[in-house]
N, C-alpha and C positions, 0 to 999 in steps of 0.2 A: 594345231598349236593354235590357240585364241588370237586373234588379231587385235592388236593395242593401240591402233593409229588412233591419233587425236582428230576428232571429227573438225576442228578448227583448224591445225595443221596439215593434217595429212600424214604426220610423221609417225613413224612407231616410238615409242621410248627411247630406243636406243639411239637411232635416228637424231633424236633430241639433242641426246647427249652427245654426239659426234658435231653437232651443229650449234651446240650451245655459246660458243664463245663467237662466233657469228652473227646470232640473235642479242647477243646481250654487249654486243659493239655498236649497235645502230645509234648515229650521231643525235644528241641532245638537239632540240629544235628550241626557238623561244618559249616556248610553253610545255610541250609534254617529247615525251620519249614515244617514238611510234613503231610498235613491232610490227602490225598488222600489214602496212605496205612488204614489209620485207619478206611475210610470209606470202604473200600472194605473187611477189617479184621473183620467188624462189621457186616458184612452182612453175612460173610463166617464161622464165628468162632464156630456157632453151630454144624455144621458137618464135622469139619477138624478131629478127633480126628477116625472118619468111613471111611474117603475117602482113599481108597488106593492108589490112582494116587498122592496125597498130601504128603504121607507116602515114596514114591518113589521118589517125588521130592526132597523131602526132603534130604533124605541118600544121593541121586545123586550127587545134590551139595554138600553136606559138603564132599562128595569122591573126587570132583573136584578139592573145595579148600583145601584139606588136601594133591592131588599131586602138585598142585602149590604152598604150601608154605613150605611144609616139616613137619607140625604141626600133631601131631597125632589126637586131637580132633579139633572140629569144632562145635560151636554153633549157629545157625540163630537166634537167639533171639533178639539180641540187633538190632534195628532200625537206629540208626546213629553212626558214628564215636565215638559221646562223648558217648554214651550208651555203647558200645563195650569196649572205654576206663575203663569204671567204673566196666563192668563186668570182665572183665581182672584182674583189681586191686583187687578187692572183691576176684576171684580165688585167687591170689597170698596170701592176708591177711590170705585166710579160708586156706592155703596150710601150712601157716606158724603158725597158731593155733594147726594145727592137729600135729605137731611138737613140740609142746609145748613152742613155741617163739612165741607168742601173743605180746612181746614187741617189737619184729620186726616193727619199725612204719616211718623210716625215708626212705623218696623217694627221689634217686638223680636225678636230671633234667639239663642237660647242659644248657645254654643260646641257643643254636641253637636247639632245641627242639622243637615240636609245640606247639602254645599257649594254646591250650586246657589242655594239661598234668599237669601244677601244678592244675589247678582248679579241674582235676578228683582225685588226688591223695590226697587233700583235702577234696573233696566228701567222698572218701574212707576210711578218718580217718587218712590218713598219713599227715607228717608235712616234708614240701618240702624244702631242702637243693640244691642250684644251683652249677653246676659246670661249669668254667669258659671254654671257647676257647681261642684257638691259634690266632694269625694273618691270618692264612688260612681258619677259620672256622670250625677246627677239633676239637674235644675234648682234652682239655688239660689234658694229663696223668699223669701229676706231683700231678696237682689240684685234679682231680680223688683220686689219691693213698692217698694223704694226707687229703681228705675226709673219703675215706671207713678207714683209719686209726682212725680218728678222732671219729668217730660213731662206727665203731668197730663192734660190736655182735646185734646194733640197726637197721642194713639198711636190709630194705625189699626188695628194687629194686629200679632199675637205669630205666630210661625211656629216651629213644633215639628216634630221628626219623631218618630213614633210605631210602636214602639219607637224608639230614638234610634238617632246610626249608631253610638255607643258599647255598644247591644246593652242600654239598660235600660228596660223597661216601669216610667215614671213613676208610682208609687205615689199622688203626688197628681195627677195629671192634672185630674181634675175641680175640684180646690179653684183648680189655674192655670187655667182656663178661667174659672171664676166670676170671679176676680180681674180677666182682661182684661174679660169683659164689664161689671163694675160700673165699670172707668173709661170705658164705652164706646167697648172695640175689637172687633175681631173676631178667632176662634182660627182659623189656618190650620195642618192637621194635615199635613203631608208624607207621603203614601201610599207612600213608594218601599219601605217595610217592609210594606205590607198583608199579605203572606201569613200573617203571623203573629198577624193578627187575624181572618181571614174565617172566618165561623161560629163565633166567641166573641165578638167585640166589634165594635160599628158606631160609627163615629168622630161620626155624626151623633147618635147618643144619650148620649154620654158627654159631650159641651161644645163639638164642635168644630163650627166654620159653614161652612168650605170644606175640600176634601182633592182633590188630582190622585191617579190611581190608571194604575200601570205595568202596563197590560193585557198585555204583552210579559212582565211578570217572572211577575204573582201568575197570572194568567189563562191562561199558556203562550201567547201570541200567537206566533209563530214569530219570532225576533230576530236570527238570525244570518244571515250571506251579505247583509247588507245592509238588513235589516227586515223586515217595516214596524215602527216604533215607534210604540204606540199611550199617549197621555196623558188619557182623559175626564177631567174635572172635574165634582166633586159637589157641592151646596148646601145650605143649609137653605132655607125656603122664602122668607126675608125678601130673600135673593139671588138668588132663582131671574129675576126678572126682568131681572137683568144679566148674566146667560148668554149667551152666544152662541148662535142659534138658527137655525131655516128660515123665510125669507124670506116662505112663504106661510103661515107661521102667523099669528095675530095676536096673541101675544105673543112675537113675534120679539125679542132683544135686539140689542145692537151688534155688529157685524162680520158678520152673517147670510149665511149662504152656504144651497146647498142642502143634501143627504145628505153629498155627499164632506167629506171634510176636506182636501182638499188647498191649499195658500198660493193 
């Protein structure tokens, strides 16, 4: 019988049918549906936990990303920016629950933020409250103060894109972070435009608590022709216990898997 295995996936047509639903449910990232990563992960997954080279690669990449962003904890699990946003917001929600503040469900999002932010917040079970911007595209500090006062002890997070989708570097970003922290919330800085910061500024040092990193943009991971999309999430130390991690590690967080980042 002739072997009809695909030269790309290594699957026969029958196997492809069997795993059709697996391949077709891959999460859409910011830009593209990346199936190539799933093909590769599916073939390697059984050996990942026992291959020391992959463990070294995982640890080294996380260390480099930590140095570049100023964050204490990095998870490589998210396959795309959208997944990174979701993982980061779930970490924030888990952090609030651990402090007995599960009632915090308001996510403040400026109109200048990346378009996926509201969708991620809703998926994470939060209610979105929009913050205005001034005529120059900066976050309106007066409106931010008003919304913080209005929702008081229910604020879970602020999501901002820095620099913003308007191309604006918020001159008052430290003040913005301080206002949210004073209200008991966490600051999520969307890493979609991290290219403009690398080597110059670190989100984890100017007040942010969480960011996802679009490695396929900032660090030139090939993104054409179907992927892969890569969206690790970085957090400050107090949120690190709530990141997804490797199940063999004692500090493993929720939804733990092996070193692969497959679904």
